[in-house]
PAZAPA-4460 file (N, C-alpha, C; in steps of 0.05 Angstrom, whole numbers, plus 32768, in hexadecimal, padded with zeros to 4 digits):
% residues 253
    n_x    n_y    n_z   ca_x   ca_y   ca_z    c_x    c_y    c_z   seq   type   mol
   8011   7FE8   8000   8000   8000   8000   8011   8019   8000     1      M     A
   8027   8019   8010   8039   8030   8011   8045   8036   7FF6     2      A     A
   804D   8020   7FE8   805A   8023   7FCE   8045   802E   7FBA     3      L     A
   802D   8025   7FBB   8018   8030   7FA9   8014   804E   7FAE     4      I     A
   8014   8056   7FC7   8011   8072   7FCE   8028   8082   7FC3     5      E     A
   8040   8077   7FC6   8058   8085   7FBD   8058   8088   7F9E     6      A     A
   8050   8073   7F90   804F   8074   7F73   803A   8088   7F6A     7      I     A
   8023   8086   7F77   800D   8098   7F70   8015   80B5   7F74     8      D     A
   8024   80BA   7F89   802E   80D5   7F8E   8040   80E0   7F78     9      H     A
   804E   80CE   7F6A   8060   80D7   7F55   8052   80DB   7F3A    10      E     A
   803B   80CF   7F37   802C   80D1   7F1E   801F   80ED   7F1C    11      L     A
   801B   80F7   7F03   8012   8113   7EFF   7FF5   8118   7F05    12      P     A
   7FE5   8103   7F0A   7FC8   8106   7F12   7FB8   8114   7EFC    13      Q     A
   7FBF   8110   7EE3   7FAE   811A   7ECD   7F96   8108   7EC9    14      T     A
   7F97   80EF   7ED3   7F81   80DC   7ED0   7F7A   80D8   7EB3    15      Q     A
   7F8E   80D8   7EA1   7F89   80D8   7E84   7F84   80BC   7E78    16      C     A
   7F8A   80A7   7E86   7F86   808B   7E7D   7F99   8083   7E67    17      S     A
   7FAD   8093   7E61   7FBF   808B   7E4B   7FD1   8074   7E53    18      K     A
   7FD2   806E   7E6D   7FE1   8057   7E77   7FD1   803E   7E74    19      C     A
   7FB8   8040   7E6C   7FA7   8029   7E69   7F95   8024   7E81    20      G     A
   7F96   8036   7E95   7F86   8032   7EAD   7F74   804B   7EB1    21      H     A
   7F61   8048   7EC3   7F4C   805D   7EC6   7F56   8075   7ED5    22      S     A
   7F6E   8076   7EDF   7F79   808C   7EED   7F95   8086   7EF7    23      G     A
   7FA1   809A   7F04   7FBC   8097   7F0E   7FBE   8082   7F24    24      C     A
   7FAB   8082   7F37   7FAC   806F   7F4D   7FAB   8052   7F42    25      R     A
   7F98   804C   7F30   7F98   8030   7F26   7FB2   8029   7F18    26      P     A
   7FBF   803D   7F0A   7FD8   8037   7EFE   7FEE   8031   7F13    27      Y     A
   7FED   8040   7F29   8000   803B   7F3E   7FFD   801F   7F49    28      A     A
   7FE4   8016   7F4C   7FDF   7FFB   7F56   7FE9   7FE6   7F42    29      E     A
   7FE6   7FEC   7F28   7FEF   7FDA   7F13   800E   7FD8   7F12    30      A     A
   801B   7FEF   7F17   8038   7FEF   7F18   8042   7FDD   7F2E    31      I     A
   8036   7FDF   7F46   803D   7FCD   7F5C   8039   7FB0   7F55    32      V     A
   8025   7FAB   7F44   801F   7F90   7F3C   8032   7F86   7F25    33      A     A
   8044   7F98   7F1C   8058   7F90   7F08   8056   7F9E   7EED    34      G     A
   8044   7FB0   7EEA   8041   7FBD   7ED0   8058   7FD1   7ECB    35      E     A
   8060   7FD6   7EB2   8076   7FE8   7EAC   8070   8005   7EB6    36      P     A
   8085   8014   7EBB   8082   802F   7EC7   8084   8044   7EB1    37      I     A
   8085   803D   7E98   808A   8051   7E83   8071   8056   7E72    38      N     A
   805A   8056   7E7E   8041   8059   7E6F   8032   8073   7E76    39      R     A
   8040   8087   7E80   8034   80A0   7E88   803F   80B7   7E79    40      C     A
   8034   80BE   7E61   803F   80D4   7E51   803E   80EF   7E60    41      P     A
   8029   80F6   7E6F   802A   8110   7E7D   803F   8111   7E92    42      P     A
   8048   80FA   7E9C   805D   80FA   7EB1   8078   80FF   7EA6    43      G     A
   807C   80F9   7E8C   8096   80FD   7E7F   80AB   80EA   7E8A    44      S     A
   80C3   80ED   7E7F   80DA   80DB   7E87   80E1   80E0   7EA5    45      D     A
   80DC   80F8   7EAF   80E3   80FD   7ECB   80D3   80EB   7EDD    46      A     A
   80B9   80E7   7ED7   80A9   80D6   7EE8   80B2   80B9   7EE6    47      T     A
   80BA   80B0   7ECE   80C4   8095   7ECB   80DD   8091   7EDC    48      V     A
   80EE   80A5   7EDC   8107   80A3   7EEC   8100   80A0   7F0A    49      A     A
   80ED   80B0   7F14   80E6   80AE   7F30   80D9   8094   7F37    50      R     A
   80C8   808A   7F24   80BB   8070   7F29   80D0   805A   7F28    51      L     A
   80E4   805C   7F18   80F9   8048   7F17   8107   8046   7F32    52      A     A
   810C   805D   7F3F   8119   805D   7F59   8107   8050   7F6E    53      E     A
   80ED   8054   7F6C   80DA   8049   7F7F   80D7   802B   7F7C    54      L     A
   80D6   8022   7F63   80CE   8006   7F5E   80E5   7FF4   7F58    55      T     A
   80FB   7FFF   7F50   8112   7FEE   7F47   810F   7FE5   7F2B    56      G     A
   80FB   7FEE   7F1C   80F8   7FE7   7F00   810B   7FF9   7EF0    57      Q     A
   8113   7FEF   7ED8   8125   8000   7EC7   8116   8018   7EBC    58      P     A
   8124   802E   7EB9   8118   8047   7EAF   8116   8045   7E90    59      A     A
   8102   8037   7E86   80FF   8034   7E6A   80F4   804E   7E5D    60      L     A
   80F9   8052   7E43   80ED   8069   7E35   80CE   8067   7E36    61      P     A
   80C2   807E   7E35   80A4   807F   7E35   8099   8070   7E1D    62      L     A
   8083   8062   7E21   8076   8054   7E0A   8069   8068   7DF7    63      E     A
   8061   8080   7E01   8055   8095   7DF0   8065   80AE   7DF5    64      Q     A
   8064   80C1   7DE2   8073   80DA   7DE6   806A   80E9   7DFF    65      P     A
   807D   80F6   7E0C   8077   8106   7E24   8064   811C   7E1C    66      A     A
   8054   8124   7E2F   8040   8139   7E2A   8042   814F   7E3E    67      Q     A
   8045   8168   7E34   8046   817F   7E46   802A   8185   7E50    68      S     A
   8028   8194   7E66   800D   819A   7E72   7FFB   81A9   7E5E    69      P     A
   7FE3   819F   7E5B   7FCF   81AB   7E49   7FB7   81B4   7E58    70      L     A
   7FA6   81C3   7E4B   7F8C   81CB   7E56   7F78   81CA   7E3F    71      V     A
   7F60   81C0   7E45   7F4B   81BE   7E31   7F3D   81DA   7E2F    72      A     A
   7F35   81E0   7E17   7F27   81FA   7E12   7F0F   81F4   7E00    73      F     A
   7EF7   81FB   7E09   7EDF   81F7   7DF9   7ED9   8210   7DE9    74      V     A
   7ED7   820C   7DCF   7ECF   8222   7DBD   7EB1   8226   7DC2    75      R     A
   7EAA   8238   7DD3   7E8F   823A   7DDE   7E7A   8240   7DC9    76      E     A
   7E81   824E   7DB4   7E6D   8255   7D9F   7E65   823C   7D90    77      A     A
   7E75   8227   7D91   7E6F   820F   7D82   7E63   81F9   7D94    78      E     A
   7E64   81FD   7DAE   7E5B   81E9   7DC1   7E3D   81E5   7DBF    79      C     A
   7E33   81CC   7DBE   7E16   81C7   7DBC   7E0A   81BE   7DD7    80      I     A
   7E1B   81BD   7DEC   7E10   81B6   7E06   7E08   8199   7E09    81      G     A
   7E18   8187   7DFE   7E10   816B   7DFF   7E18   815D   7E19    82      C     A
   7E2A   8169   7E28   7E34   8160   7E43   7E46   8147   7E41    83      T     A
   7E4D   813E   7E28   7E5E   8127   7E26   7E7A   812C   7E32    84      K     A
   7E84   8144   7E2F   7E9F   814A   7E3A   7E9D   814B   7E58    85      C     A
   7E87   8155   7E63   7E84   8157   7E80   7E85   813B   7E8C    86      I     A
   7E77   8128   7E7F   7E76   810D   7E88   7E92   80FF   7E86    87      Q     A
   7EA2   8107   7E73   7EBC   80FA   7E6E   7ED1   8105   7E81    88      A     A
   7ECE   811E   7E8A   7EE4   812A   7E9A   7EE8   811C   7EB4    89      C     A
   7F00   8112   7EB9   7F05   8102   7ED2   7F09   8113   7EEB    90      P     A
   7F0A   812E   7EE8   7F0E   813F   7EFF   7EF8   8155   7F01    91      V     A
   7EE2   8151   7EF3   7ECC   8164   7EF5   7ED5   8181   7EF0    92      D     A
   7EE4   8185   7EDB   7EEF   81A0   7ED6   7EE0   81AE   7EC0    93      A     A
   7EC9   81A4   7EB7   7EB9   81B0   7EA2   7E9E   81B7   7EAE    94      I     A
   7E96   81D0   7EAA   7E7C   81D9   7EB3   7E69   81DC   7E9C    95      L     A
   7E4F   81D7   7EA2   7E3B   81DA   7E8D   7E23   81C9   7E93    96      G     A
   7E0F   81CA   7E82   7DF7   81BA   7E85   7DED   81B3   7E69    97      A     A
   7DD9   81A1   7E68   7DCE   8198   7E4F   7DC3   81B0   7E3F    98      A     A
   7DCC   81B2   7E26   7DC3   81C7   7E14   7DCC   81E3   7E1D    99      K     A
   7DE1   81E3   7E2E   7DED   81FC   7E36   7E0B   81FC   7E30   100      R     A
   7E16   8213   7E2C   7E32   8214   7E26   7E44   8209   7E3C   101      M     A
   7E59   81FB   7E35   7E6C   81EF   7E48   7E85   8200   7E49   102      H     A
   7E92   81FF   7E60   7EAC   820D   7E62   7EBE   81FD   7E75   103      T     A
   7ED8   8200   7E71   7EEC   81F0   7E80   7EF8   8202   7E96   104      V     A
   7EFA   81F6   7EAE   7F08   8204   7EC4   7F26   81FF   7EBF   105      L     A
   7F34   8213   7EB5   7F50   820F   7EAE   7F61   8208   7EC6   106      A     A
   7F5B   8213   7EDD   7F6B   820D   7EF5   7F68   81F0   7EFE   107      T     A
   7F52   81E2   7EF6   7F4D   81C7   7EFE   7F52   81B2   7EE8   108      E     A
   7F53   81BB   7ECF   7F58   81A9   7EB9   7F73   819D   7EBA   109      C     A
   7F75   8182   7EB7   7F8F   8174   7EB7   7F9A   816F   7E9B   110      T     A
   7F8B   8177   7E86   7F94   8173   7E6B   7F94   8156   7E63   111      G     A
   7F81   8146   7E6E   7F80   8129   7E69   7F78   8122   7E4D   112      C     A
   7F6A   8134   7E3F   7F61   8130   7E23   7F48   811E   7E22   113      E     A
   7F3E   8114   7E38   7F27   8102   7E36   7F0D   810F   7E2D   114      L     A
   7F0C   8129   7E2E   7EF4   8138   7E25   7EF3   813B   7E07   115      C     A
   7F09   8138   7DF9   7F0B   813E   7DDD   7EFB   812A   7DCC   116      V     A
   7F01   8111   7DCF   7EF5   80FC   7DBE   7ED6   80FC   7DBF   117      A     A
   7ECA   80FF   7DD7   7EAC   80FD   7DD8   7E9E   8115   7DCB   118      P     A
   7EAC   812B   7DC7   7E9F   8143   7DBD   7E95   813F   7DA0   119      C     A
   7E7A   8140   7D9B   7E70   813A   7D81   7E74   8150   7D6C   120      P     A
   7E7C   8168   7D76   7E80   817E   7D63   7E9D   8187   7D62   121      V     A
   7EAE   8179   7D70   7ECB   817E   7D6F   7ED1   819B   7D76   122      D     A
   7EC6   81A5   7D8C   7ECA   81C1   7D94   7EDC   81C4   7DAC   123      C     A
   7EEC   81B0   7DB2   7EFF   81B2   7DC9   7F1B   81B1   7DBE   124      I     A
   7F2B   81C5   7DC7   7F47   81C6   7DC0   7F58   81C0   7DD9   125      D     A
   7F6F   81B5   7DD4   7F83   81B1   7DEA   7F9A   81C4   7DE5   126      L     A
   7F9F   81D5   7DF9   7FB3   81EA   7DF6   7FC8   81E7   7E0D   127      L     A
   7FE0   81F2   7E09   7FF3   81F2   7E1F   7FE7   8200   7E37   128      P     A
   7FEB   81F5   7E4E   7FDF   8201   7E66   7FED   821C   7E6C   129      H     A
   7FDD   8231   7E6F   7FE9   824C   7E74   7FFB   824D   7E8D   130      P     A
   7FF4   823E   7EA1   8004   823E   7EBA   801F   8231   7EB5   131      A     A
   801F   821D   7EA4   8039   8210   7E9D   8049   8222   7E8B   132      W     A
   803C   822F   7E79   804A   8242   7E67   8055   825A   7E77   133      E     A
   8047   8262   7E8C   8050   8279   7E9B   8067   8273   7EAE   134      A     A
   806B   8259   7EB5   8081   8251   7EC7   809C   8255   7EB8   135      A     A
   80AE   8263   7EC5   80C7   826A   7EB8   80DE   8259   7EC1   136      R     A
   80DC   824D   7ED8   80F2   823E   7EE3   80EA   8221   7EE9   137      T     A
   80FD   8210   7EED   80F7   81F4   7EF3   80E7   81F2   7F0D   138      G     A
   80EE   8203   7F20   80E1   8203   7F3A   80C3   820A   7F37   139      T     A
   80BE   821F   7F26   80A3   8227   7F22   8093   8211   7F14   140      E     A
   809F   8204   7F01   8091   81EF   7EF3   808B   81D7   7F05   141      R     A
   809F   81D0   7F16   809A   81BA   7F29   8084   81C1   7F3C   142      Q     A
   8083   81DA   7F44   806D   81E3   7F56   8052   81E1   7F49   143      A     A
   8052   81E9   7F2F   8038   81E7   7F20   8030   81C9   7F1E   144      Y     A
   8042   81B8   7F17   803C   819B   7F13   8032   818F   7F2E   145      L     A
   803F   8197   7F43   8037   818C   7F5E   801A   8195   7F65   146      A     A
   8014   81AF   7F5F   7FFA   81B9   7F65   7FE5   81AC   7F53   147      E     A
   7FEC   81A9   7F39   7FD9   819C   7F27   7FD3   817F   7F30   148      R     A
   7FE8   8171   7F39   7FE4   8156   7F42   7FD3   8155   7F5B   149      A     A
   7FD7   8168   7F6D   7FC7   8168   7F85   7FA9   816D   7F7F   150      R     A
   7FA4   8181   7F6E   7F89   8187   7F66   7F7D   816F   7F56   151      R     A
   7F8C   8164   7F44   7F82   814F   7F34   7F7A   8136   7F44   152      G     A
   7F8B   8130   7F58   7F85   8119   7F69   7F6B   811E   7F7A   153      R     A
   7F6A   8136   7F85   7F53   813D   7F96   7F39   813C   7F86   154      E     A
   7F39   8148   7F6E   7F21   814A   7F5F   7F19   812F   7F53   155      R     A
   7F2D   811F   7F4C   7F28   8104   7F42   7F1A   80F3   7F57   156      F     A
   7F25   80F4   7F70   7F19   80E5   7F86   7EFD   80EF   7F8D   157      E     A
   7EFA   810A   7F8C   7EE0   8115   7F92   7ECB   810D   7F7D   158      A     A
   7ED4   810C   7F63   7EC1   8103   7F4E   7EBA   80E6   7F52   159      R     A
   7ECD   80D5   7F59   7EC7   80B9   7F5D   7EB4   80B5   7F74   160      N     A
   7EB7   80C5   7F89   7EA4   80C4   7FA0   7E88   80CC   7F97   161      R     A
   7E87   80E2   7F86   7E6D   80EB   7F7D   7E60   80D6   7F6C   162      R     A
   7E6F   80CA   7F59   7E63   80B5   7F48   7E5A   809D   7F58   163      L     A
   7E6A   8095   7F6C   7E62   807F   7F7D   7E48   8086   7F8D   164      A     A
   7E47   809F   7F97   7E2F   80A7   7FA6   7E16   80A7   7F93   165      R     A
   7E1A   80B1   7F7B   7E03   80B2   7F68   7DFA   8096   7F61   166      Q     A
   7E0E   8084   7F5D   7E07   8068   7F56   7DF8   805B   7F6D   167      A     A
   7E01   8061   7F86   7DF4   8055   7F9D   7DD7   8060   7FA0   168      R     A
   7DD4   807A   7F9B   7DBA   8086   7F9C   7DA7   807B   7F87   169      E     A
   7DB2   8075   7F6F   7DA1   8069   7F5B   7D99   804D   7F63   170      K     A
   7DAC   803E   7F6E   7DA4   8023   7F77   7D8F   8024   7F8D   171      R     A
   7D92   8036   7FA0   7D7E   8039   7FB5   7D63   8041   7FAA   172      L     A
   7D63   8053   7F96   7D4A   805C   7F8A   7D3D   8045   7F7B   173      E     A
   7D4D   8035   7F6D   7D41   801D   7F60   7D35   800A   7F74   174      R     A
   7D43   8006   7F8B   7D39   7FF5   7F9F   7D1F   8000   7FAB   175      Q     A
   7D1E   801A   7FB0   7D06   8027   7FBB   7CEF   8024   7FA7   176      R     A
   7CF5   8028   7F8D   7CE0   8026   7F79   7CD5   800A   7F78   177      R     A
   7CE8   7FF6   7F7A   7CDF   7FDA   7F79   7CCE   7FD4   7F91   178      L     A
   7CD6   7FDE   7FA9   7CC6   7FDA   7FC1   7CAA   7FE6   7FBE   179      I     A
   7CA9   7FFE   7FB3   7C8F   800B   7FAF   7C7D   7FFB   7F9C   180      R     A
   7C8A   7FF2   7F86   7C7B   7FE2   7F72   7C71   7FC8   7F7E   181      Q     A
   7C83   7FBB   7F8E   7C7B   7FA2   7F9B   7C65   7FA6   7FAF   182      T     A
   7C67   7FBD   7FBE   7C52   7FC3   7FD2   7C38   7FC8   7FC4   183      S     A
   7C38   7FD7   7FAE   7C1F   7FDD   7FA0   7C13   7FC3   7F95   184      R     A
   7C24   7FB2   7F8A   7C1B   7F99   7F7F   7C0F   7F87   7F95   185      A     A
   7C1D   7F88   7FAC   7C13   7F78   7FC3   7BF8   7F82   7FCD   186      S     A
   7BF6   7F9D   7FCF   7BDD   7FA8   7FD7   7BC7   7FA2   7FC3   187      R     A
   7BCE   7FA4   7FA9   7BBB   7F9E   7F94   7BB1   7F82   7F95   188      G     A
   7BC4   7F6F   7F9A   7BBD   7F53   7F9C   7BAC   7F4E   7FB4   189      A     A
   7BB3   7F5B   7FCA   7BA3   7F58   7FE3   7B87   7F63   7FDF   190      S     A
   7B85   7F7B   7FD2   7B6A   7F86   7FCD   7B5A   7F74   7FBB   191      D     A
   7B68   7F69   7FA7   7B5A   7F58   7F94   7B4F   7F3E   7FA2   192      N     A
   7B60   7F33   7FB4   7B57   7F1B   7FC2   7B40   7F21   7FD4   193      R     A
   7B40   7F39   7FE1   7B2A   7F41   7FF3   7B10   7F44   7FE2   194      L     A
   7B13   7F51   7FCB   7AFC   7F55   7FBA   7AF0   7F3A   7FB1   195      E     A
   7B02   7F27   7FAA   7AF9   7F0D   7FA1   7AEA   7EFF   7FB8   196      Q     A
   7AF5   7F01   7FD0   7AE8   7EF4   7FE7   7ACC   7F00   7FEC   197      R     A
   7ACA   7F1B   7FE9   7AB0   7F28   7FED   7A9C   7F1F   7FD8   198      Q     A
   7AA6   7F1D   7FBF   7A94   7F14   7FAA   7A8A   7EF7   7FAF   199      R     A
   7A9D   7EE6   7FB7   7A96   7ECB   7FBC   7A82   7EC9   7FD3   200      Q     A
   7A86   7ED9   7FE8   7A73   7EDA   7FFE   7A57   7EE2   7FF4   201      M     A
   7A56   7EF5   7FE2   7A3C   7EFD   7FD7   7A2E   7EE6   7FC8   202      A     A
   7A3E   7ED7   7FB9   7A33   7EC0   7FAA   7A29   7EAB   7FBE   203      V     A
   7A3A   7EA5   7FD2   7A32   7E91   7FE6   7A18   7E99   7FF4   204      N     A
   7A16   7EB2   7FFB   79FD   7EBC   8008   79E5   7EB9   7FF6   205      A     A
   79E9   7EC0   7FDC   79D3   7EBE   7FC9   79CA   7EA1   7FC5   206      A     A
   79DE   7E8F   7FC3   79D8   7E72   7FC0   79C9   7E68   7FD8   207      E     A
   79D2   7E70   7FF0   79C4   7E67   8009   79A7   7E72   800A   208      Q     A
   79A4   7E8B   8001   7988   7E96   8001   7977   7E87   7FED   209      A     A
   7982   7E80   7FD6   7973   7E71   7FC2   796B   7E55   7FCC   210      L     A
   797D   7E48   7FDB   7977   7E2E   7FE6   7960   7E30   7FFA   211      R     A
   7961   7E44   800B   794C   7E48   801F   7931   7E4E   8011   212      R     A
   7932   7E5E   7FFC   7919   7E65   7FEE   790E   7E4C   7FE1   213      A     A
   791E   7E3B   7FD5   7914   7E23   7FC9   7909   7E0F   7FDE   214      R     A
   7916   7E0F   7FF5   790C   7DFE   800A   78F0   7E08   8013   215      Q     A
   78EE   7E22   8016   78D4   7E2E   801D   78BE   7E28   8008   216      Q     A
   78C6   7E29   7FEF   78B3   7E24   7FD9   78AA   7E06   7FDA   217      L     A
   78BD   7DF4   7FDF   78B6   7DD8   7FE1   78A3   7DD3   7FF8   218      A     A
   78A8   7DE0   800E   7897   7DDD   8026   787B   7DE8   8020   219      H     A
   787A   7DFF   8012   7860   7E0C   800C   7850   7DFA   7FF8   220      A     A
   785F   7DEE   7FE5   7851   7DDC   7FD2   7846   7DC3   7FE0   221      E     A
   7854   7DB9   7FF4   784A   7DA2   8003   7831   7DAA   8013   222      R     A
   7831   7DC2   801D   781A   7DCC   802D   7802   7DD2   801B   223      Q     A
   7808   7DD9   8002   77F3   7DDE   7FEF   77E6   7DF9   7FF2   224      G     A
   77F3   7E0C   8001   77E8   7E26   8005   77F0   7E38   7FED   225      T     A
   77DC   7E42   7FDF   77E2   7E52   7FC7   77F1   7E6B   7FCE   226      V     A
   77E9   7E79   7FE2   77F7   7E92   7FEA   7814   7E8D   7FF2   227      E     A
   7819   7E77   8001   7834   7E71   800A   7845   7E69   7FF2   228      A     A
   7839   7E5A   7FDF   7848   7E52   7FC7   7850   7E6A   7FB7   229      I     A
   783E   7E7D   7FB4   7844   7E96   7FA4   785B   7EA6   7FB2   230      A     A
   7859   7EA8   7FCC   786E   7EB7   7FDB   7889   7EA9   7FD8   231      T     A
   7889   7E8E   7FDA   78A2   7E7F   7FD8   78AE   7E82   7FBD   232      A     A
   789D   7E80   7FA8   78A7   7E83   7F8D   78B3   7E9F   7F88   233      R     A
   78A7   7EB3   7F94   78B2   7ECE   7F92   78CD   7ED0   7F9F   234      N     A
   78D0   7EC3   7FB6   78EA   7EC3   7FC4   78FF   7EB3   7FB3   235      R     A
   78F7   7E9D   7FA7   790A   7E8F   7F95   7913   7EA0   7F7E   236      V     A
   7901   7EAF   7F72   7908   7EC0   7F5C   791B   7ED6   7F65   237      A     A
   7916   7EE2   7F7D   7927   7EF7   7F87   7943   7EEB   7F8D   238      Q     A
   7944   7ED4   7F9A   795E   7EC7   7FA0   796D   7EC0   7F87   239      A     A
   795F   7EB7   7F72   796C   7EB0   7F59   7978   7EC9   7F4C   240      S     A
   7969   7EDF   7F4E   7973   7EF8   7F43   798C   7F02   7F51   241      S     A
   798C   7EFF   7F6C   79A3   7F07   7F7C   79BB   7EF6   7F75   242      L     A
   79B7   7EDC   7F71   79CD   7ECB   7F6A   79D8   7ED2   7F4E   243      L     A
   79C6   7ED8   7F3B   79D0   7EE0   7F21   79E1   7EF9   7F22   244      D     A
   79D8   7F0C   7F33   79E7   7F25   7F36   7A03   7F1F   7F42   245      D     A
   7A03   7F0E   7F56   7A1D   7F07   7F63   7A30   7EF9   7F4F   246      A     A
   7A25   7EE7   7F3F   7A35   7ED9   7F2C   7A40   7EEB   7F16   247      L     A
   7A32   7F00   7F10   7A3A   7F13   7EFB   7A54   7F21   7F03   248      D     A
   7A5A   7F24   7F1C   7A71   7F34   7F25   7A87   7F22   7F2F   249      I     A
   7A86   7F08   7F2B   7A9B   7EF7   7F34   7AA3   7EE4   7F1D   250      I     A
   7ABD   7EDE   7F19   7AC4   7ECC   7F03   7AB8   7EB1   7F07   251      P     A
   7AB4   7EA2   7EF1   7AA9   7E88   7EF3   7ABA   7E76   7F04   252      S     A
   7AAD   7E66   7F15   7ABC   7E55   7F26   7AC2   7E3A   7F19   253      R     A
***
């Protein structure tokens, strides 16, 4: 862990991915695992030399040409506000919103170039960083590189925390939405079962009333009383009508 920290401290923190990793810290971890130390163009040969001292690996020539500090510049009149560069920036150094002009925070830009390729209208230029150009001595340039590395590391880590938080919030929202949907479905199923039971109870009551009415009719017919027979037949008709109504609102059994 200490060696990873030491290697990461020597890397330029541009988070440019030119080493084949998603940032300087992952590259430091890969170096400790045995990966070559000469895959960081923004670090130049000076970084390779320092990494060689730390790791004991040979100071091989850079795999790609060394790169001086750059800064991205959006030609604002041509920007269409697509936000693709904002999403690509590893240090959140681009401001803007959908269908609004974007602009680069020059003091925070690491010159990683990751914003260039996604731009659909090719309105981003990479220019020599003015702070680097203004530095006149080796001491001033080293001070600039150290400050850029500090800011780059802080903003890269802050962005990763933000993305992790947003991903966690999305997962939680999906879980809450699933719980709500499940709860509604459960309530709906419960309500449906209650309604079915109520309908079945209505049918059972109508069938029972019809049986009683038929029994009363049979008794009246045995007695031979005309008035009782008429009353019983009327009750049978009413009970039959109630049963028909109940059956109309319940699925066939």
